[in-house]
C-alpha positions in Angstrom: -44.2 33.5 12.6 -45.3 31.4 9.6 -47.7 33.9 8.9 -45.0 36.8 8.3 -43.2 34.3 6.4 -45.7 33.3 3.9 -46.0 36.8 3.7 -42.9 37.5 2.2 -42.4 34.3 0.3 -45.8 35.7 -1.5 -43.8 39.1 -1.6 -41.0 37.4 -3.5 -43.2 35.7 -5.8 -44.9 39.0 -7.0 -41.1 40.4 -7.6 -39.2 40.1 -11.0 -36.3 38.0 -11.4 -34.0 41.4 -11.1 -35.5 42.0 -7.3 -35.2 38.4 -6.7 -31.4 38.4 -7.4 -31.1 42.1 -5.3 -32.6 40.4 -2.4 -31.0 37.6 -2.9 -27.4 39.4 -2.5 -28.2 41.3 0.3 -29.2 38.6 2.2 -25.6 36.9 1.1 -24.1 39.2 3.1 -25.5 37.9 6.4 -25.4 34.2 5.3 -22.3 32.8 3.2 -23.4 29.4 1.2 -20.6 27.7 2.9 -17.8 27.6 5.8 -15.3 27.0 2.9 -16.0 30.9 1.9 -14.3 32.2 5.6 -11.5 29.8 5.1 -10.1 30.9 2.0 -11.6 34.1 2.4 -13.7 34.7 -0.9 -17.2 33.9 -1.8 -18.9 30.5 -3.0 -19.3 32.2 -6.8 -15.7 32.7 -7.0 -14.9 29.0 -5.9 -17.0 27.6 -8.2 -15.5 29.7 -11.0 -12.2 28.6 -10.3 -13.3 25.4 -10.2 -15.0 25.7 -14.0 -11.7 27.1 -15.0 -9.5 24.2 -13.9 -7.8 21.4 -16.0 -9.5 18.4 -16.6 -6.8 16.9 -14.5 -7.6 18.8 -11.3 -11.4 18.2 -11.6 -10.4 14.5 -11.9 -9.4 15.1 -8.5 -12.6 17.5 -7.7 -14.8 14.9 -8.5 -12.6 12.1 -6.2 -13.5 14.5 -3.5 -16.8 14.9 -4.5 -17.3 10.7 -4.9 -15.8 10.4 -0.6 -18.3 12.9 0.4 -21.2 11.6 -1.4 -19.8 7.5 -0.5 -19.8 9.3 3.2 -23.6 11.1 3.0 -25.1 8.1 1.6 -24.1 4.8 2.2 -21.9 5.0 5.5 -24.6 7.2 7.0 -27.2 4.6 5.9 -25.7 2.1 7.2 -26.9 0.2 10.2 -25.0 -1.4 12.5 -21.4 0.2 11.2 -19.1 3.0 12.9 -17.0 5.2 10.8 -13.5 5.0 12.3 -11.9 7.1 8.9 -9.0 8.4 10.4 -6.7 11.5 8.5 -3.8 10.5 6.9 -1.6 8.7 3.9 -3.4 5.5 3.6 -4.1 3.2 1.2 -7.8 3.3 1.5 -10.6 6.0 1.9 -12.7 4.5 4.9 -12.5 2.4 7.9 -16.0 0.8 8.4 -16.3 -1.3 11.7 -19.7 -3.7 12.8 -19.7 -6.4 16.0 -17.3 -8.7 13.4 -14.5 -6.5 12.5 -13.2 -4.0 10.6 -13.6 -3.3 6.6 -11.2 -0.9 4.7 -12.5 0.6 1.5 -10.5 2.4 -1.5 -13.1 5.0 -3.1 -12.0 5.6 -7.1 -13.6 7.1 -9.6 -15.2 5.3 -13.2 -13.0 6.6 -15.5 -13.9 9.3 -18.4 -12.0 9.9 -21.7 -13.2 12.7 -24.1 -15.7 13.6 -21.3 -17.7 9.9 -22.3 -17.7 6.8 -20.0 -14.8 5.0 -20.6 -14.9 1.4 -21.7 -12.5 -1.5 -20.1 -11.2 -2.5 -23.6 -10.0 1.2 -24.6 -7.6 0.4 -21.1 -6.6 -2.5 -22.1 -7.5 -4.2 -26.1 -8.6 -7.4 -24.2 -10.5 -6.3 -21.7 -14.1 -6.7 -22.4 -15.7 -3.5 -24.6 -19.2 -4.0 -22.8 -17.7 -3.0 -19.2 -16.7 0.2 -17.9 -13.7 0.7 -16.4 -11.7 2.1 -13.2 -7.7 3.0 -12.6 -6.6 1.3 -9.8 -3.5 2.9 -8.6 -2.6 6.5 -7.1 -2.9 9.7 -8.4 0.6 10.2 -7.5 4.0 8.3 -8.6 6.9 8.1 -6.6 9.6 5.4 -5.3 10.0 3.6 -1.8 13.4 4.6 -0.5 13.7 1.1 1.6 12.2 -1.3 -1.4 13.2 1.1 -4.3 9.4 -0.2 -5.5 7.3 2.5 -7.3 4.6 3.5 -4.8 1.8 4.0 -7.0 0.9 1.0 -7.7 -1.5 -1.0 -5.0 -0.5 -4.0 -3.6 -3.0 -6.5 -2.8 -3.5 -6.6 0.6 -4.0 -2.8 1.1 -7.7 -2.6 1.3 -10.8 -4.9 1.3 -13.3 -3.7 -0.9 -13.1 -1.6 -3.8 -16.0 1.1 -4.2 -16.6 2.8 -7.5 -18.6 5.6 -8.3 -20.7 5.3 -11.4 -21.4 9.1 -11.5 -19.6 9.4 -14.9 -22.4 7.1 -16.7 -25.1 7.4 -14.1 -25.5 11.4 -13.1 -26.0 9.9 -10.1 -23.6 10.7 -7.0 -25.3 7.8 -5.1 -24.7 5.2 -7.2 -21.4 2.6 -6.5 -20.5 -0.8 -7.2 -18.6 -2.9 -4.9 -16.0 -5.7 -5.5 -13.5 -7.3 -3.1 -10.2 -6.3 -3.6 -8.5 -10.0 -3.6 -10.3 -10.5 -6.9 -9.2 -7.7 -8.7 -6.7 -8.7 -11.9 -3.0 -8.8 -11.0 -0.5 -7.2 -12.8 1.5 -9.7 -15.2 5.1 -8.9 -14.2 4.2 -8.6 -10.6 1.2 -10.9 -9.3 1.4 -8.6 -5.8 0.7 -5.2 -7.8 -3.2 -4.9 -8.8 -3.5 -4.1 -12.7 -4.1 -0.4 -13.5 -7.1 -1.0 -15.0 -9.9 -3.0 -14.0 -13.0 -3.8 -15.5 -16.4 -2.8 -13.9 -20.0 -4.5 -14.7 -22.9 -1.9 -15.8 -25.1 -4.1 -13.3 -24.8 -6.0 -10.7 -23.6 -9.7 -11.5 -21.6 -12.7 -9.9 -18.4 -10.0 -9.4 -19.8 -6.7 -8.6 -22.5 -5.5 -6.6 -24.2 -2.6 -6.0 -25.2 -3.4 -2.1 -22.6 -2.7 0.1 -23.3 -5.5 2.7 -23.3 -7.8 -0.1 -19.5 -7.3 -1.0 -18.9 -7.4 2.8 -20.5 -10.9 2.9 -18.3 -11.8 0.0 -15.3 -10.6 1.6 -15.8 -12.2 4.5 -16.6 -15.6 3.0 -12.8 -15.7 1.8 -13.3 -16.9 -1.5 -10.8 -16.9 -3.9 -11.7 -15.7 -7.4 -10.8 -13.5 -9.7 -13.3 -10.5 -11.6 -12.5 -11.6 -15.1 -10.3 -13.9 -16.4 -7.8 -12.9 -19.4 -8.8 -15.6 -22.6 -5.7 -17.8 -23.5 -3.7 -16.1 -25.8 -4.2 -12.3 -25.4 -0.8 -10.6 -24.9 0.0 -9.3 -21.4 -0.5 -5.8 -21.2 0.8 -3.8 -17.8 
């Protein structure tokens, strides 16, 4: 069997690019690239072409989905002693993980881009650092709670435990994440129960951000109270 496969490989290497492409198209009839082709009743090439033609807003959503998949495959799958208990549904967190100590809720966000370049914190609010990246900590879609009459787009403190930020926009690597404790995030000046829309993200690990998930869990479970960044006195309060 191996000899036959090696012979086929040798013949393929001797073919021209056009000949190899013709063979590839022949095999594609039998071997779909992904089950999504059957689900949408179209070929992967059509799906990718549609994504390539999508608006920036749509691409932001697609990047977010890719980041979630990358976190599941590159981080969650490699954790020892943790179970993934994430359920489908509309929750303020993306992953629910549990170890022998208890559960941890993780909200996953993408580092923001602006004009197709990594957005800096000072581009979110002028008073934020110029040497830090930024993440947007609010829901994609807005709404109004019919009971409280409050906006549902902002995240409230206590809705998740850890914020994980995909650094793909600056590293071009889907496996790179930075983590911090959600209670350490900056509150909105008009309502301390809500998280500020833009949060500064360290470029490299420091005392507030880490690239080690277990380190961040340790921070969270320590119960320490702090902020990832303190606004200098005298700077204007911006929503």
